[in-house]
C-alpha positions as CSV (number, residue, x, y, z in Angstrom):
1,M,46.0,-195.8,-38.0
2,S,48.6,-194.0,-35.9
3,L,48.6,-190.4,-34.8
4,L,52.4,-190.3,-34.9
5,A,54.0,-190.5,-38.3
6,I,57.1,-192.1,-36.9
7,G,57.7,-195.8,-36.1
8,N,59.9,-198.7,-35.6
9,R,62.5,-199.8,-38.1
10,A,62.6,-203.3,-39.4
11,D,65.9,-203.4,-41.2
12,S,66.9,-206.7,-39.5
13,P,63.8,-208.2,-37.9
14,A,65.8,-211.2,-36.6
15,C,68.1,-208.9,-34.6
16,L,67.4,-209.2,-30.9
17,V,68.7,-205.7,-30.2
18,E,66.4,-204.3,-32.9
19,Q,63.5,-206.3,-31.4
20,A,64.2,-204.9,-27.9
21,V,64.5,-201.3,-29.1
22,N,61.3,-201.6,-31.2
23,A,59.4,-203.0,-28.2
24,A,60.6,-200.2,-26.0
25,L,59.9,-197.5,-28.6
26,G,56.5,-199.1,-29.5
27,R,55.3,-198.8,-25.9
28,T,56.6,-195.2,-25.8
29,F,54.8,-194.3,-29.0
30,E,51.6,-195.8,-27.7
31,E,51.9,-193.8,-24.4
32,A,52.7,-190.6,-26.3
33,E,49.7,-191.1,-28.6
34,A,47.4,-191.8,-25.7
35,L,48.5,-188.6,-23.9
36,M,48.2,-186.5,-27.0
37,L,44.6,-187.8,-27.7
38,S,43.6,-187.2,-24.1
39,R,44.9,-183.6,-24.3
40,F,43.3,-183.0,-27.7
41,G,40.0,-183.9,-26.0
42,A,40.4,-180.9,-23.7
43,V,40.8,-178.4,-26.6
44,T,37.6,-176.6,-27.6
45,L,36.8,-174.1,-30.3
46,A,36.0,-171.6,-27.5
47,H,39.5,-172.1,-26.0
48,L,41.1,-171.6,-29.4
49,C,39.1,-168.5,-30.1
50,D,40.0,-167.0,-26.7
51,D,43.6,-167.8,-27.2
52,F,43.6,-166.3,-30.7
53,H,42.0,-163.1,-29.5
54,E,44.5,-162.7,-26.6
55,R,47.3,-163.1,-29.1
56,L,45.7,-160.7,-31.5
57,S,45.3,-158.0,-28.9
58,A,48.9,-158.5,-27.7
59,H,50.2,-158.2,-31.3
60,K,51.7,-154.8,-31.8
61,Q,51.7,-154.7,-35.7
62,S,48.8,-155.0,-38.1
63,Y,47.8,-158.6,-38.7
64,D,46.9,-159.5,-42.3
65,L,46.1,-163.2,-42.8
66,D,46.8,-163.0,-46.5
67,T,50.3,-161.7,-45.9
68,I,51.0,-164.1,-43.0
69,H,50.0,-167.2,-45.0
70,A,51.5,-166.1,-48.4
71,T,54.8,-167.7,-47.6
C-alpha cells in the first residue's frame, strides 16, 4: 500500500522512454513517501493541541466548528 495516491503510467509498457520516466518517478515517489512517514512520526497529539490553541487564540472572530465544517 502506498501513502501517495499518484503513480506511474503504463500506457505503453514497451516504450523505453516511459520505462525511464517511470523508474525516475518511482524512486522519487519512494523518497517522498519515506520523508513524509518520518515527519509524521514527529507529530504528536500534544503538538497538534498546542498548535490548535495558538491558532484559536490568534483568531479574531468567534470560532464555531459547526459553521466552519458545514460547507
